[in-house]
C-alpha positions as CSV (number, residue, x, y, z in Angstrom):
1,X,32.9,148.4,12.8
2,X,33.4,147.4,16.3
3,X,34.0,143.7,15.3
4,X,36.7,144.9,12.8
5,X,38.4,146.9,15.5
6,X,38.6,144.0,18.0
7,X,40.0,141.6,15.2
8,X,42.5,144.2,14.3
9,X,43.5,144.6,18.1
10,X,43.7,140.9,18.6
11,X,46.0,140.4,15.4
12,X,48.3,143.2,16.7
13,X,48.5,141.3,20.1
14,X,49.3,138.0,18.5
15,X,52.2,139.9,16.5
16,X,53.7,141.4,19.6
17,X,53.5,138.1,21.5
18,X,55.3,136.2,18.7
19,X,57.9,138.8,18.3
20,X,58.7,138.7,22.0
21,X,59.2,135.0,22.2
22,X,61.1,134.8,19.0
23,X,63.5,137.4,20.1
24,X,64.0,135.7,23.5
25,X,64.6,132.3,21.7
26,X,67.1,134.0,19.4
27,X,68.8,135.6,22.2
28,X,69.1,132.2,24.1
29,X,70.4,130.5,21.0
30,X,73.0,133.3,20.7
31,X,74.4,133.2,24.3
32,X,78.2,132.8,24.3
33,X,79.8,129.8,26.0
34,X,80.5,131.7,29.3
35,X,76.8,132.9,29.5
36,X,73.5,131.3,30.3
37,X,70.0,132.1,29.2
38,X,67.4,133.9,31.2
39,X,64.0,135.5,30.6
40,X,65.7,138.8,30.3
41,X,68.5,137.5,27.9
42,X,72.0,136.1,28.5
43,X,73.9,136.5,31.7
44,X,77.5,135.6,32.8
45,X,77.9,132.2,34.3
46,X,79.2,131.5,37.8
47,X,82.6,129.7,38.3
48,X,83.0,126.1,39.6
49,X,82.2,125.9,43.4
50,X,79.4,128.7,43.1
51,X,75.9,129.1,42.2
52,X,73.7,132.0,41.0
53,X,72.2,134.0,43.8
54,X,70.8,136.7,41.5
55,X,70.5,137.0,37.8
56,X,71.9,139.9,35.9
57,X,69.9,142.7,34.8
58,X,70.4,145.6,32.2
59,X,72.6,147.5,34.7
60,X,74.1,144.7,37.0
61,X,76.1,141.4,36.4
62,X,75.2,137.9,37.8
63,X,75.7,137.6,41.6
64,X,77.4,134.3,42.6
65,X,77.5,132.5,46.0
66,X,79.7,129.7,47.3
67,X,78.3,126.3,47.6
68,X,77.5,125.3,51.1
69,X,79.1,122.3,52.9
70,X,77.9,119.0,51.5
71,X,77.2,120.5,48.1
72,X,79.2,121.2,44.9
73,X,79.3,122.6,41.3
74,X,81.9,121.1,39.1
75,X,81.7,123.6,36.2
76,X,80.8,127.1,34.9
77,X,77.0,127.2,35.5
78,X,73.8,129.2,35.6
79,X,72.2,127.1,38.2
80,X,70.5,128.6,41.2
81,X,71.5,125.9,43.6
82,X,74.5,123.3,44.0
83,X,74.3,119.6,43.6
84,X,74.2,117.5,46.8
85,X,77.4,115.5,47.5
86,X,77.3,111.7,47.1
87,X,77.4,109.6,50.5
88,X,79.4,106.5,50.4
89,X,77.4,104.4,52.7
90,X,79.4,101.4,54.5
91,X,76.1,99.7,55.0
92,X,76.1,99.2,51.2
93,X,79.6,98.1,50.9
94,X,81.1,101.5,50.0
95,X,83.6,103.8,51.3
96,X,85.1,107.2,50.3
97,X,88.0,107.1,47.7
98,X,87.9,110.8,47.3
99,X,86.0,113.3,49.7
100,X,83.5,115.7,48.2
101,X,84.7,119.4,47.7
102,X,82.8,122.5,46.5
103,X,84.1,121.8,43.0
104,X,83.9,118.0,42.8
105,X,81.6,115.3,44.0
106,X,82.8,112.4,46.4
107,X,84.3,109.3,44.5
108,X,83.3,105.9,46.3
109,X,85.1,102.5,46.3
110,X,84.1,99.2,47.6
111,X,84.9,97.7,51.0
112,X,86.6,94.3,51.4
113,X,84.6,91.3,50.4
114,X,82.5,93.4,48.0
115,X,82.7,94.1,44.3
116,X,81.3,97.1,42.3
117,X,78.1,96.4,40.4
118,X,77.7,99.9,39.0
119,X,80.7,102.0,38.2
120,X,81.0,105.6,37.1
121,X,83.8,108.1,36.5
122,X,86.5,106.0,38.2
123,X,84.2,105.3,41.2
124,X,81.5,103.1,42.2
125,X,77.9,103.8,42.8
126,X,76.6,100.4,43.9
127,X,78.3,97.4,45.4
128,X,77.5,93.7,46.2
129,X,79.1,91.3,48.6
130,X,81.2,88.5,47.2
131,X,79.3,85.2,46.7
132,X,80.2,82.5,49.4
133,X,80.6,79.1,47.7
134,X,78.5,76.3,49.0
135,X,79.7,72.9,50.3
136,X,80.1,70.8,47.1
137,X,81.5,73.8,45.2
138,X,85.1,75.1,45.0
139,X,86.5,78.7,44.3
140,X,87.3,79.0,40.5
141,X,88.3,82.6,40.8
142,X,88.5,84.6,44.1
143,X,86.5,87.8,43.9
144,X,88.1,91.2,43.4
145,X,86.9,94.8,43.7
146,X,85.5,94.5,40.0
147,X,84.3,91.0,39.9
148,X,82.3,88.4,41.9
149,X,83.7,85.0,43.2
150,X,83.4,82.4,40.6
151,X,82.0,79.1,42.2
152,X,82.3,75.8,40.3
153,X,80.8,72.4,41.3
154,X,82.9,69.5,42.2
155,X,82.9,66.5,39.9
156,X,81.6,63.0,41.0
157,X,84.0,61.4,43.5
158,X,85.3,64.7,44.9
159,X,84.2,67.1,47.7
160,X,84.8,70.6,49.1
161,X,83.4,72.6,51.9
162,X,83.2,75.7,49.7
163,X,86.4,77.4,51.0
164,X,89.2,75.7,48.9
165,X,90.4,76.5,45.4
166,X,90.0,72.7,44.4
167,X,88.1,69.6,45.2
168,X,89.6,66.7,47.0
169,X,89.1,63.0,46.1
170,X,87.3,60.8,48.7
171,X,89.7,58.0,48.2
172,X,92.8,60.2,48.7
173,X,91.4,62.0,51.9
174,X,93.4,61.5,55.2
175,X,92.1,62.6,58.4
176,X,93.8,65.7,59.9
177,X,93.9,63.8,63.3
178,X,95.7,60.6,62.3
179,X,97.4,58.9,59.2
180,X,97.1,55.3,58.4
181,X,100.1,53.9,56.7
182,X,98.7,50.3,56.5
183,X,97.7,49.4,52.8
184,X,98.8,52.9,51.6
185,X,100.9,53.8,48.8
186,X,103.1,56.9,48.2
187,X,102.3,58.6,45.0
188,X,103.4,62.2,43.9
189,X,104.5,63.2,47.4
190,X,101.3,62.2,49.2
191,X,100.0,58.9,50.9
192,X,96.7,57.5,49.4
193,X,94.7,54.5,50.4
194,X,94.5,51.8,47.8
195,X,91.0,51.2,46.4
196,X,89.0,48.7,48.3
197,X,91.3,49.0,51.4
198,X,89.4,52.0,53.1
199,X,87.2,49.6,55.2
200,X,90.2,47.5,56.3
201,X,92.1,50.6,57.5
202,X,89.0,51.8,59.5
203,X,88.7,48.4,61.1
204,X,92.4,48.3,62.0
205,X,92.0,51.8,63.5
206,X,89.0,50.7,65.6
207,X,91.0,47.7,66.9
208,X,93.9,49.9,67.9
209,X,91.6,52.4,69.5
210,X,89.8,49.7,71.5
211,X,93.1,48.2,72.6
212,X,94.3,51.7,73.8
213,X,90.9,52.2,75.6
214,X,91.2,48.7,77.4
215,X,95.0,49.6,78.5
216,X,93.8,52.8,80.0
217,X,91.1,51.1,81.9
218,X,93.5,48.4,83.3
219,X,95.9,51.1,84.3
220,X,93.3,53.2,86.0
221,X,92.2,50.1,87.9
222,X,95.6,49.0,89.1
223,X,96.2,52.6,90.2
224,X,92.9,52.6,92.2
225,X,93.8,49.5,94.1
226,X,97.3,50.5,95.0
227,X,95.9,53.9,96.2
228,X,93.3,52.1,98.1
229,X,95.8,49.7,99.7
230,X,98.1,52.6,100.7
231,X,95.1,54.6,102.4
232,X,94.1,51.5,104.5
233,X,97.7,51.1,105.6
234,X,98.0,54.7,106.7
235,X,94.7,54.5,108.6
236,X,96.0,51.3,110.3
237,X,99.3,53.0,111.4
238,X,97.4,55.9,112.8
239,X,95.0,53.7,114.8
240,X,97.7,51.3,116.0
241,X,101.0,53.1,116.1
242,X,102.9,50.4,118.1
243,X,103.9,47.0,116.8
244,X,102.5,44.0,118.8
245,X,106.0,43.1,119.9
246,X,106.7,46.5,121.2
247,X,103.5,46.3,123.2
248,X,104.6,43.0,124.9
249,X,108.0,44.6,125.8
250,X,106.2,47.5,127.3
251,X,103.9,45.4,129.3
252,X,106.8,43.2,130.7
253,X,108.7,46.3,131.8
254,X,105.7,47.7,133.6
């Protein structure tokens, strides 16, 4: 008899437990769009820029509080805290496009020389620095805020230091310090050295350079001798201010 009473009490407990949770689940499923679910049933939501500080009861409505600085809520909600604002870190190549407010998160964009590698809702969550092309490559497409720099390899017989948008031909390269017109031809608005004449041009330049250097040495030598001769004459005049003939006249007068 005792066992029967315990079994009956246990079944009643399970029934009440089942009814309680089914009712709460049904209540949660039946909450209206402007409500959220709690253990006690449905409560009115808080507006954007605010969070739930106290849930509603049978006798009171939901209590809402404003989001603090650095946090936000972007819609009607039943949350008990606001979301933290996004930080646009300059060290990661980001800057603020739109500041955070109590009703919306901050929107980030990339700094110069960076491109966005992870975009979201009109903003950027992660950035990378533009690739720097290496010597032997040229810039096929300069980097933008959305795309990385495109580096392409120079073909055989051409070169680039990695900063130009095209490669230059070795045979068409003219030094920025001097231009040799001997054994050159004018093609498409530029002077280019004919094939096989590069060594001759270099030899001519070395001869000219050696001649100029020799001329400078001769000029400096002549200038040194003239200066030395003038210095010796000045010293002599200072030591012997009177001419020999003048000295003889002076002695005869005395």
